[in-house]
CHARMM internal coordinates of N, CA and C (Angstrom, degrees):
IC EDIT
DIST 1 N 1 CA 1.4559
DIST 1 CA 1 C 1.5361
ANGL 1 N 1 CA 1 C 109.90
DIST 1 C 2 N 1.2992
ANGL 1 CA 1 C 2 N 116.67
DIHE 1 N 1 CA 1 C 2 N -42.23
DIST 2 N 2 CA 1.4659
ANGL 1 C 2 N 2 CA 120.24
DIHE 1 CA 1 C 2 N 2 CA -177.91
DIST 2 CA 2 C 1.5256
ANGL 2 N 2 CA 2 C 111.17
DIHE 1 C 2 N 2 CA 2 C -64.30
DIST 2 C 3 N 1.3308
ANGL 2 CA 2 C 3 N 116.56
DIHE 2 N 2 CA 2 C 3 N -38.60
DIST 3 N 3 CA 1.4585
ANGL 2 C 3 N 3 CA 120.31
DIHE 2 CA 2 C 3 N 3 CA 179.14
DIST 3 CA 3 C 1.5274
ANGL 3 N 3 CA 3 C 110.73
DIHE 2 C 3 N 3 CA 3 C -64.45
DIST 3 C 4 N 1.3300
ANGL 3 CA 3 C 4 N 116.40
DIHE 3 N 3 CA 3 C 4 N -41.29
DIST 4 N 4 CA 1.4521
ANGL 3 C 4 N 4 CA 120.64
DIHE 3 CA 3 C 4 N 4 CA 178.61
DIST 4 CA 4 C 1.5260
ANGL 4 N 4 CA 4 C 111.43
DIHE 3 C 4 N 4 CA 4 C -62.74
DIST 4 C 5 N 1.3338
ANGL 4 CA 4 C 5 N 116.54
DIHE 4 N 4 CA 4 C 5 N -41.04
DIST 5 N 5 CA 1.4692
ANGL 4 C 5 N 5 CA 120.49
DIHE 4 CA 4 C 5 N 5 CA 177.94
DIST 5 CA 5 C 1.5249
ANGL 5 N 5 CA 5 C 111.46
DIHE 4 C 5 N 5 CA 5 C -63.05
DIST 5 C 6 N 1.3406
ANGL 5 CA 5 C 6 N 116.54
DIHE 5 N 5 CA 5 C 6 N -40.25
DIST 6 N 6 CA 1.4667
ANGL 5 C 6 N 6 CA 119.71
DIHE 5 CA 5 C 6 N 6 CA 178.70
DIST 6 CA 6 C 1.5210
ANGL 6 N 6 CA 6 C 111.19
DIHE 5 C 6 N 6 CA 6 C -65.44
DIST 6 C 7 N 1.3361
ANGL 6 CA 6 C 7 N 117.20
DIHE 6 N 6 CA 6 C 7 N -39.10
DIST 7 N 7 CA 1.4598
ANGL 6 C 7 N 7 CA 120.18
DIHE 6 CA 6 C 7 N 7 CA 178.92
DIST 7 CA 7 C 1.5095
ANGL 7 N 7 CA 7 C 110.47
DIHE 6 C 7 N 7 CA 7 C -64.83
DIST 7 C 8 N 1.3380
ANGL 7 CA 7 C 8 N 117.00
DIHE 7 N 7 CA 7 C 8 N -43.27
DIST 8 N 8 CA 1.4683
ANGL 7 C 8 N 8 CA 121.07
DIHE 7 CA 7 C 8 N 8 CA 177.08
DIST 8 CA 8 C 1.5114
ANGL 8 N 8 CA 8 C 110.61
DIHE 7 C 8 N 8 CA 8 C -61.73
DIST 8 C 9 N 1.3373
ANGL 8 CA 8 C 9 N 117.16
DIHE 8 N 8 CA 8 C 9 N -42.00
DIST 9 N 9 CA 1.4649
ANGL 8 C 9 N 9 CA 121.54
DIHE 8 CA 8 C 9 N 9 CA 179.50
DIST 9 CA 9 C 1.5315
ANGL 9 N 9 CA 9 C 111.37
DIHE 8 C 9 N 9 CA 9 C -61.28
DIST 9 C 10 N 1.3213
ANGL 9 CA 9 C 10 N 116.99
DIHE 9 N 9 CA 9 C 10 N -42.91
DIST 10 N 10 CA 1.4645
ANGL 9 C 10 N 10 CA 121.14
DIHE 9 CA 9 C 10 N 10 CA -179.56
DIST 10 CA 10 C 1.5242
ANGL 10 N 10 CA 10 C 109.66
DIHE 9 C 10 N 10 CA 10 C -64.47
DIST 10 C 11 N 1.3309
ANGL 10 CA 10 C 11 N 117.03
DIHE 10 N 10 CA 10 C 11 N -43.11
DIST 11 N 11 CA 1.4597
ANGL 10 C 11 N 11 CA 120.76
DIHE 10 CA 10 C 11 N 11 CA 179.47
DIST 11 CA 11 C 1.5396
ANGL 11 N 11 CA 11 C 110.26
DIHE 10 C 11 N 11 CA 11 C -62.55
DIST 11 C 12 N 1.3272
ANGL 11 CA 11 C 12 N 117.09
DIHE 11 N 11 CA 11 C 12 N -42.20
DIST 12 N 12 CA 1.4676
ANGL 11 C 12 N 12 CA 120.13
DIHE 11 CA 11 C 12 N 12 CA -179.99
DIST 12 CA 12 C 1.5306
ANGL 12 N 12 CA 12 C 111.66
DIHE 11 C 12 N 12 CA 12 C -64.83
DIST 12 C 13 N 1.3049
ANGL 12 CA 12 C 13 N 116.96
DIHE 12 N 12 CA 12 C 13 N -42.00
DIST 13 N 13 CA 1.4654
ANGL 12 C 13 N 13 CA 119.84
DIHE 12 CA 12 C 13 N 13 CA 179.57
DIST 13 CA 13 C 1.5245
ANGL 13 N 13 CA 13 C 111.03
DIHE 12 C 13 N 13 CA 13 C -65.99
DIST 13 C 14 N 1.3247
ANGL 13 CA 13 C 14 N 116.88
DIHE 13 N 13 CA 13 C 14 N -42.27
DIST 14 N 14 CA 1.4613
ANGL 13 C 14 N 14 CA 119.06
DIHE 13 CA 13 C 14 N 14 CA 178.42
DIST 14 CA 14 C 1.5225
ANGL 14 N 14 CA 14 C 110.28
DIHE 13 C 14 N 14 CA 14 C -64.21
DIST 14 C 15 N 1.3420
ANGL 14 CA 14 C 15 N 116.81
DIHE 14 N 14 CA 14 C 15 N -41.31
DIST 15 N 15 CA 1.4742
ANGL 14 C 15 N 15 CA 120.06
DIHE 14 CA 14 C 15 N 15 CA 177.19
DIST 15 CA 15 C 1.5233
ANGL 15 N 15 CA 15 C 110.42
DIHE 14 C 15 N 15 CA 15 C -62.74
DIST 15 C 16 N 1.3128
ANGL 15 CA 15 C 16 N 117.53
DIHE 15 N 15 CA 15 C 16 N -35.89
DIST 16 N 16 CA 1.4707
ANGL 15 C 16 N 16 CA 120.74
DIHE 15 CA 15 C 16 N 16 CA 176.99
DIST 16 CA 16 C 1.5090
ANGL 16 N 16 CA 16 C 112.38
DIHE 15 C 16 N 16 CA 16 C -65.53
DIST 16 C 17 N 1.3231
ANGL 16 CA 16 C 17 N 116.72
DIHE 16 N 16 CA 16 C 17 N -40.72
DIST 17 N 17 CA 1.4645
ANGL 16 C 17 N 17 CA 120.29
DIHE 16 CA 16 C 17 N 17 CA 178.88
DIST 17 CA 17 C 1.5272
ANGL 17 N 17 CA 17 C 109.52
DIHE 16 C 17 N 17 CA 17 C -66.09
DIST 17 C 18 N 1.3325
ANGL 17 CA 17 C 18 N 117.12
DIHE 17 N 17 CA 17 C 18 N -42.21
DIST 18 N 18 CA 1.4629
ANGL 17 C 18 N 18 CA 120.76
DIHE 17 CA 17 C 18 N 18 CA 178.59
DIST 18 CA 18 C 1.5258
ANGL 18 N 18 CA 18 C 109.84
DIHE 17 C 18 N 18 CA 18 C -62.57
DIST 18 C 19 N 1.3348
ANGL 18 CA 18 C 19 N 117.90
DIHE 18 N 18 CA 18 C 19 N -40.10
DIST 19 N 19 CA 1.4656
ANGL 18 C 19 N 19 CA 121.02
DIHE 18 CA 18 C 19 N 19 CA 178.92
DIST 19 CA 19 C 1.5186
ANGL 19 N 19 CA 19 C 111.39
DIHE 18 C 19 N 19 CA 19 C -63.46
DIST 19 C 20 N 1.3303
ANGL 19 CA 19 C 20 N 117.03
DIHE 19 N 19 CA 19 C 20 N -39.75
DIST 20 N 20 CA 1.4585
ANGL 19 C 20 N 20 CA 119.97
DIHE 19 CA 19 C 20 N 20 CA 178.36
DIST 20 CA 20 C 1.5224
ANGL 20 N 20 CA 20 C 110.80
DIHE 19 C 20 N 20 CA 20 C -65.61
DIST 20 C 21 N 1.3323
ANGL 20 CA 20 C 21 N 116.44
DIHE 20 N 20 CA 20 C 21 N -40.09
DIST 21 N 21 CA 1.4598
ANGL 20 C 21 N 21 CA 120.16
DIHE 20 CA 20 C 21 N 21 CA 178.31
DIST 21 CA 21 C 1.5398
ANGL 21 N 21 CA 21 C 110.65
DIHE 20 C 21 N 21 CA 21 C -63.28
DIST 21 C 22 N 1.3348
ANGL 21 CA 21 C 22 N 116.39
DIHE 21 N 21 CA 21 C 22 N -33.02
DIST 22 N 22 CA 1.4556
ANGL 21 C 22 N 22 CA 120.88
DIHE 21 CA 21 C 22 N 22 CA 179.59
DIST 22 CA 22 C 1.5379
ANGL 22 N 22 CA 22 C 112.43
DIHE 21 C 22 N 22 CA 22 C -85.06
DIST 22 C 23 N 1.3233
ANGL 22 CA 22 C 23 N 116.88
DIHE 22 N 22 CA 22 C 23 N 13.82
DIST 23 N 23 CA 1.4697
ANGL 22 C 23 N 23 CA 124.03
DIHE 22 CA 22 C 23 N 23 CA 176.72
DIST 23 CA 23 C 1.5303
ANGL 23 N 23 CA 23 C 113.11
DIHE 22 C 23 N 23 CA 23 C 71.09
DIST 23 C 24 N 1.3173
ANGL 23 CA 23 C 24 N 118.51
DIHE 23 N 23 CA 23 C 24 N 24.76
DIST 24 N 24 CA 1.4501
ANGL 23 C 24 N 24 CA 122.06
DIHE 23 CA 23 C 24 N 24 CA 173.84
DIST 24 CA 24 C 1.5334
ANGL 24 N 24 CA 24 C 107.46
DIHE 23 C 24 N 24 CA 24 C -107.09
DIST 24 C 25 N 1.3221
ANGL 24 CA 24 C 25 N 114.35
DIHE 24 N 24 CA 24 C 25 N 74.38
DIST 25 N 25 CA 1.4500
ANGL 24 C 25 N 25 CA 121.69
DIHE 24 CA 24 C 25 N 25 CA -169.66
DIST 25 CA 25 C 1.5273
ANGL 25 N 25 CA 25 C 112.79
DIHE 24 C 25 N 25 CA 25 C -62.03
DIST 25 C 26 N 1.3277
ANGL 25 CA 25 C 26 N 117.05
DIHE 25 N 25 CA 25 C 26 N -47.42
DIST 26 N 26 CA 1.4790
ANGL 25 C 26 N 26 CA 119.75
DIHE 25 CA 25 C 26 N 26 CA -175.56
DIST 26 CA 26 C 1.5302
ANGL 26 N 26 CA 26 C 109.97
DIHE 25 C 26 N 26 CA 26 C -64.67
DIST 26 C 27 N 1.3453
ANGL 26 CA 26 C 27 N 116.75
DIHE 26 N 26 CA 26 C 27 N -46.27
DIST 27 N 27 CA 1.4593
ANGL 26 C 27 N 27 CA 119.68
DIHE 26 CA 26 C 27 N 27 CA -179.44
DIST 27 CA 27 C 1.5123
ANGL 27 N 27 CA 27 C 110.87
DIHE 26 C 27 N 27 CA 27 C -63.45
DIST 27 C 28 N 1.3319
ANGL 27 CA 27 C 28 N 117.48
DIHE 27 N 27 CA 27 C 28 N -37.82
DIST 28 N 28 CA 1.4520
ANGL 27 C 28 N 28 CA 121.14
DIHE 27 CA 27 C 28 N 28 CA 177.95
DIST 28 CA 28 C 1.5070
ANGL 28 N 28 CA 28 C 112.23
DIHE 27 C 28 N 28 CA 28 C -63.43
DIST 28 C 29 N 1.3085
ANGL 28 CA 28 C 29 N 117.09
DIHE 28 N 28 CA 28 C 29 N -44.04
DIST 29 N 29 CA 1.4669
ANGL 28 C 29 N 29 CA 121.11
DIHE 28 CA 28 C 29 N 29 CA 179.44
DIST 29 CA 29 C 1.5310
ANGL 29 N 29 CA 29 C 109.65
DIHE 28 C 29 N 29 CA 29 C -64.37
DIST 29 C 30 N 1.3167
ANGL 29 CA 29 C 30 N 117.51
DIHE 29 N 29 CA 29 C 30 N -42.37
DIST 30 N 30 CA 1.4662
ANGL 29 C 30 N 30 CA 120.96
DIHE 29 CA 29 C 30 N 30 CA -179.76
DIST 30 CA 30 C 1.5282
ANGL 30 N 30 CA 30 C 109.96
DIHE 29 C 30 N 30 CA 30 C -62.17
DIST 30 C 31 N 1.3128
ANGL 30 CA 30 C 31 N 117.29
DIHE 30 N 30 CA 30 C 31 N -45.02
DIST 31 N 31 CA 1.4796
ANGL 30 C 31 N 31 CA 120.73
DIHE 30 CA 30 C 31 N 31 CA 179.66
DIST 31 CA 31 C 1.5183
ANGL 31 N 31 CA 31 C 112.14
DIHE 30 C 31 N 31 CA 31 C -62.71
DIST 31 C 32 N 1.3254
ANGL 31 CA 31 C 32 N 116.78
DIHE 31 N 31 CA 31 C 32 N -40.79
DIST 32 N 32 CA 1.4653
ANGL 31 C 32 N 32 CA 119.95
DIHE 31 CA 31 C 32 N 32 CA 179.63
DIST 32 CA 32 C 1.5225
ANGL 32 N 32 CA 32 C 110.53
DIHE 31 C 32 N 32 CA 32 C -66.57
DIST 32 C 33 N 1.3218
ANGL 32 CA 32 C 33 N 117.42
DIHE 32 N 32 CA 32 C 33 N -43.65
DIST 33 N 33 CA 1.4658
ANGL 32 C 33 N 33 CA 120.49
DIHE 32 CA 32 C 33 N 33 CA 179.62
DIST 33 CA 33 C 1.5267
ANGL 33 N 33 CA 33 C 110.65
DIHE 32 C 33 N 33 CA 33 C -62.92
DIST 33 C 34 N 1.3294
ANGL 33 CA 33 C 34 N 117.21
DIHE 33 N 33 CA 33 C 34 N -44.77
DIST 34 N 34 CA 1.4717
ANGL 33 C 34 N 34 CA 120.53
DIHE 33 CA 33 C 34 N 34 CA 178.27
DIST 34 CA 34 C 1.5314
ANGL 34 N 34 CA 34 C 110.66
DIHE 33 C 34 N 34 CA 34 C -63.05
DIST 34 C 35 N 1.3222
ANGL 34 CA 34 C 35 N 116.50
DIHE 34 N 34 CA 34 C 35 N -39.85
DIST 35 N 35 CA 1.4552
ANGL 34 C 35 N 35 CA 119.73
DIHE 34 CA 34 C 35 N 35 CA 177.13
DIST 35 CA 35 C 1.5177
ANGL 35 N 35 CA 35 C 112.82
DIHE 34 C 35 N 35 CA 35 C -62.18
DIST 35 C 36 N 1.3256
ANGL 35 CA 35 C 36 N 116.51
DIHE 35 N 35 CA 35 C 36 N -40.48
DIST 36 N 36 CA 1.4602
ANGL 35 C 36 N 36 CA 120.02
DIHE 35 CA 35 C 36 N 36 CA 177.96
DIST 36 CA 36 C 1.5203
ANGL 36 N 36 CA 36 C 112.60
DIHE 35 C 36 N 36 CA 36 C -68.15
DIST 36 C 37 N 1.3337
ANGL 36 CA 36 C 37 N 116.27
DIHE 36 N 36 CA 36 C 37 N -34.85
DIST 37 N 37 CA 1.4683
ANGL 36 C 37 N 37 CA 119.58
DIHE 36 CA 36 C 37 N 37 CA 177.48
DIST 37 CA 37 C 1.5195
ANGL 37 N 37 CA 37 C 111.65
DIHE 36 C 37 N 37 CA 37 C -69.37
DIST 37 C 38 N 1.3070
ANGL 37 CA 37 C 38 N 116.56
DIHE 37 N 37 CA 37 C 38 N -37.99
DIST 38 N 38 CA 1.4659
ANGL 37 C 38 N 38 CA 120.56
DIHE 37 CA 37 C 38 N 38 CA -179.33
DIST 38 CA 38 C 1.5287
ANGL 38 N 38 CA 38 C 110.34
DIHE 37 C 38 N 38 CA 38 C -73.37
DIST 38 C 39 N 1.3239
ANGL 38 CA 38 C 39 N 117.06
DIHE 38 N 38 CA 38 C 39 N -39.94
DIST 39 N 39 CA 1.4627
ANGL 38 C 39 N 39 CA 120.78
DIHE 38 CA 38 C 39 N 39 CA -175.42
DIST 39 CA 39 C 1.5176
ANGL 39 N 39 CA 39 C 114.63
DIHE 38 C 39 N 39 CA 39 C -69.53
DIST 39 C 40 N 1.3114
ANGL 39 CA 39 C 40 N 117.80
DIHE 39 N 39 CA 39 C 40 N -79.26
DIST 40 N 40 CA 1.4699
ANGL 39 C 40 N 40 CA 119.57
DIHE 39 CA 39 C 40 N 40 CA -175.18
DIST 40 CA 40 C 1.5264
ANGL 40 N 40 CA 40 C 113.77
DIHE 39 C 40 N 40 CA 40 C -65.10
DIST 40 C 41 N 1.3180
ANGL 40 CA 40 C 41 N 117.80
DIHE 40 N 40 CA 40 C 41 N -40.20
DIST 41 N 41 CA 1.4583
ANGL 40 C 41 N 41 CA 120.21
DIHE 40 CA 40 C 41 N 41 CA -177.42
DIST 41 CA 41 C 1.5080
ANGL 41 N 41 CA 41 C 113.27
DIHE 40 C 41 N 41 CA 41 C -100.17
DIST 41 C 42 N 1.2926
ANGL 41 CA 41 C 42 N 117.76
DIHE 41 N 41 CA 41 C 42 N -2.13
DIST 42 N 42 CA 1.4560
ANGL 41 C 42 N 42 CA 121.03
DIHE 41 CA 41 C 42 N 42 CA -174.40
DIST 42 CA 42 C 1.5105
ANGL 42 N 42 CA 42 C 113.92
DIHE 41 C 42 N 42 CA 42 C -64.59
DIST 42 C 43 N 1.3126
ANGL 42 CA 42 C 43 N 116.76
DIHE 42 N 42 CA 42 C 43 N -34.63
DIST 43 N 43 CA 1.4676
ANGL 42 C 43 N 43 CA 119.75
DIHE 42 CA 42 C 43 N 43 CA -177.40
DIST 43 CA 43 C 1.5289
ANGL 43 N 43 CA 43 C 108.53
DIHE 42 C 43 N 43 CA 43 C -64.86
DIST 43 C 44 N 1.3151
ANGL 43 CA 43 C 44 N 117.83
DIHE 43 N 43 CA 43 C 44 N -40.75
DIST 44 N 44 CA 1.4649
ANGL 43 C 44 N 44 CA 119.54
DIHE 43 CA 43 C 44 N 44 CA -179.47
DIST 44 CA 44 C 1.5222
ANGL 44 N 44 CA 44 C 111.10
DIHE 43 C 44 N 44 CA 44 C -79.14
DIST 44 C 45 N 1.3255
ANGL 44 CA 44 C 45 N 117.99
DIHE 44 N 44 CA 44 C 45 N -29.66
DIST 45 N 45 CA 1.4669
ANGL 44 C 45 N 45 CA 120.02
DIHE 44 CA 44 C 45 N 45 CA 179.71
DIST 45 CA 45 C 1.5221
ANGL 45 N 45 CA 45 C 109.95
DIHE 44 C 45 N 45 CA 45 C -67.58
DIST 45 C 46 N 1.3422
ANGL 45 CA 45 C 46 N 117.41
DIHE 45 N 45 CA 45 C 46 N -43.65
DIST 46 N 46 CA 1.4546
ANGL 45 C 46 N 46 CA 121.22
DIHE 45 CA 45 C 46 N 46 CA -174.68
DIST 46 CA 46 C 1.5267
ANGL 46 N 46 CA 46 C 113.27
DIHE 45 C 46 N 46 CA 46 C -87.44
DIST 46 C 47 N 1.3098
ANGL 46 CA 46 C 47 N 119.71
DIHE 46 N 46 CA 46 C 47 N -8.23
DIST 47 N 47 CA 1.4594
ANGL 46 C 47 N 47 CA 122.38
DIHE 46 CA 46 C 47 N 47 CA 179.40
DIST 47 CA 47 C 1.5184
ANGL 47 N 47 CA 47 C 112.23
DIHE 46 C 47 N 47 CA 47 C -114.46
DIST 47 C 48 N 1.3239
ANGL 47 CA 47 C 48 N 116.40
DIHE 47 N 47 CA 47 C 48 N 39.98
DIST 48 N 48 CA 1.4595
ANGL 47 C 48 N 48 CA 119.89
DIHE 47 CA 47 C 48 N 48 CA 179.02
DIST 48 CA 48 C 1.5151
ANGL 48 N 48 CA 48 C 108.14
DIHE 47 C 48 N 48 CA 48 C -71.28
DIST 48 C 49 N 1.3546
ANGL 48 CA 48 C 49 N 115.97
DIHE 48 N 48 CA 48 C 49 N 131.15
DIST 49 N 49 CA 1.4604
ANGL 48 C 49 N 49 CA 119.19
DIHE 48 CA 48 C 49 N 49 CA -177.28
DIST 49 CA 49 C 1.5058
ANGL 49 N 49 CA 49 C 110.90
DIHE 48 C 49 N 49 CA 49 C -119.41
END
COOR INIT
IC SEED 1 N 1 CA 1 C
IC BUILD
């Protein structure tokens, strides 16, 4: 599960960078923030017991 979350996080961050390059600043920032939330903190967010 943790590996899948990290892969999703990497894809979101890359998509955010691509969006910023394409001049979609707000969407890029949102994607990067969501990617960071899913990646480093995602394991604890999705495994609440």
